[in-house]
KOLDO-139675 format. One record per atom (N, C-alpha, C): residue in three letters; y negated, z negated, x negated. Coordinates in steps of 0.2 Angstrom, whole numbers, padded with zeros to 4 digits, always signed. Layout:
// residues N
ALAYZX...
***
This chain:
// residues 74
THR-0682-0648-0475THR-0680-0646-0469THR-0686-0645-0464ASP-0686-0640-0462ASP-0691-0637-0457ASP-0687-0638-0449PRO-0691-0643-0445PRO-0689-0644-0439PRO-0692-0639-0434GLU-0696-0633-0436GLU-0697-0627-0432GLU-0692-0622-0431LEU-0687-0622-0437LEU-0681-0615-0437LEU-0678-0618-0431SER-0674-0612-0430SER-0670-0613-0422SER-0664-0611-0425CYS-0662-0604-0431CYS-0659-0601-0431CYS-0655-0599-0438ILE-0651-0598-0441ILE-0649-0596-0448ILE-0643-0590-0447VAL-0645-0586-0452VAL-0641-0579-0451VAL-0637-0580-0458VAL-0630-0580-0455VAL-0625-0579-0461VAL-0619-0574-0459SER-0615-0573-0465SER-0610-0568-0464SER-0603-0572-0463GLU-0598-0569-0462GLU-0593-0573-0461GLU-0591-0575-0468GLU-0592-0573-0474GLU-0593-0578-0480GLU-0596-0584-0480THR-0602-0582-0478THR-0606-0588-0479THR-0605-0593-0473ARG-0602-0593-0468ARG-0602-0596-0462ARG-0602-0604-0462LYS-0597-0607-0467LYS-0596-0614-0470LYS-0602-0617-0473GLY-0605-0612-0477GLY-0613-0616-0479GLY-0617-0617-0474GLY-0618-0614-0467GLY-0622-0613-0462GLY-0620-0617-0459GLU-0613-0619-0458GLU-0610-0628-0455GLU-0614-0632-0459ALA-0613-0632-0466ALA-0614-0639-0471ALA-0623-0639-0468VAL-0626-0633-0467VAL-0632-0635-0466VAL-0633-0639-0460ASN-0630-0637-0454ASN-0631-0641-0450ASN-0629-0648-0449LYS-0623-0649-0453LYS-0621-0656-0454LYS-0627-0661-0456LYS-0631-0656-0463LYS-0635-0660-0467LYS-0642-0662-0461ARG-0645-0656-0457ARG-0648-0657-0453ARG-0648-0663-0448LEU-0642-0662-0443LEU-0641-0667-0440LEU-0640-0675-0443GLU-0638-0676-0448GLU-0639-0682-0452GLU-0646-0686-0452ASN-0651-0679-0454ASN-0658-0681-0454ASN-0662-0680-0449GLY-0658-0681-0442GLY-0661-0680-0435GLY-0664-0675-0433LEU-0662-0668-0435LEU-0666-0663-0435LEU-0660-0659-0429ALA-0662-0654-0426ALA-0658-0651-0422ALA-0654-0645-0424ALA-0647-0644-0423ALA-0643-0641-0427ALA-0646-0632-0426LEU-0645-0628-0432LEU-0646-0621-0429LEU-0641-0617-0426GLU-0645-0612-0423GLU-0640-0608-0421GLU-0636-0602-0427LEU-0630-0604-0427LEU-0629-0599-0433LEU-0627-0591-0431PHE-0632-0588-0432PHE-0631-0579-0431PHE-0626-0575-0436GLU-0620-0573-0434GLU-0615-0569-0441GLU-0617-0563-0438ILE-0617-0560-0447ILE-0620-0552-0446ILE-0612-0552-0449GLN-0611-0543-0449GLN-0605-0541-0451GLN-0606-0539-0459LEU-0602-0539-0462LEU-0603-0535-0470LEU-0603-0529-0468ILE-0607-0526-0473ILE-0606-0518-0474ILE-0603-0515-0481LYS-0601-0512-0479LYS-0594-0508-0485LYS-0600-0503-0489ASP-0598-0504-0495ASP-0602-0500-0500ASP-0599-0494-0501PRO-0601-0487-0500PRO-0598-0481-0502PRO-0596-0479-0508GLU-0602-0482-0512GLU-0600-0481-0519GLU-0598-0486-0524HIS-0592-0491-0521HIS-0591-0495-0526HIS-0585-0491-0528SER-0584-0495-0536SER-0578-0493-0539SER-0573-0499-0539ARG-0566-0496-0543ARG-0561-0501-0541ARG-0561-0506-0544ASN-0565-0509-0548ASN-0566-0515-0552ASN-0573-0518-0547GLU-0575-0516-0543GLU-0580-0520-0537GLU-0577-0522-0530GLU-0582-0526-0528GLU-0581-0527-0521GLU-0583-0521-0516GLU-0578-0522-0509GLU-0580-0516-0507GLU-0586-0516-0501LYS-0589-0522-0500LYS-0595-0523-0498LYS-0602-0524-0502ILE-0607-0521-0498ILE-0613-0520-0503ILE-0614-0527-0506SER-0615-0527-0511SER-0616-0534-0516SER-0621-0535-0521SER-0627-0538-0520SER-0632-0538-0528SER-0628-0539-0533SER-0622-0543-0533SER-0620-0544-0541SER-0617-0537-0544SER-0614-0533-0538SER-0612-0527-0540SER-0618-0520-0541LEU-0623-0523-0538LEU-0629-0517-0540LEU-0632-0519-0547ARG-0631-0525-0548ARG-0635-0527-0556ARG-0629-0527-0561GLN-0622-0527-0558GLN-0617-0522-0562GLN-0618-0516-0566ARG-0620-0513-0562ARG-0621-0505-0562ARG-0627-0503-0566LEU-0631-0508-0567LEU-0639-0508-0571LEU-0637-0509-0577LEU-0632-0513-0578LEU-0630-0515-0586LEU-0632-0508-0590GLY-0634-0510-0595GLY-0635-0504-0600GLY-0640-0499-0600THR-0642-0500-0594THR-0647-0495-0590THR-0654-0497-0593LEU-0657-0491-0596LEU-0664-0493-0599LEU-0669-0493-0593LEU-0672-0498-0591LEU-0677-0499-0584LEU-0684-0496-0585ARG-0685-0497-0593ARG-0693-0495-0595ARG-0692-0493-0601PRO-0695-0489-0604PRO-0694-0487-0612PRO-0698-0493-0615PRO-0695-0494-0622PRO-0697-0501-0626PRO-0705-0497-0626ARG-0710-0506-0627ARG-0716-0503-0630ARG-0716-0503-0638VAL-0720-0498-0642VAL-0722-0497-0647VAL-0726-0504-0649ARG-0725-0505-0655ARG-0729-0510-0657ARG-0732-0508-0664
***
């Protein structure tokens, strides 16, 4: 933990994690961080089996089966 930090960015989904961070900081004699909550952004390209929010997990799923670079010839 860094005593120089003063804020942590959380979302509605990660707020409890931010609160847990603050609990641990207080246990270690550090100041609590300000929790700055951001809104989740809807993904206009999500499919029926994906979450509506922009998600790195959904982006990785979309890449499954996609050739990222050509195979090397040996």
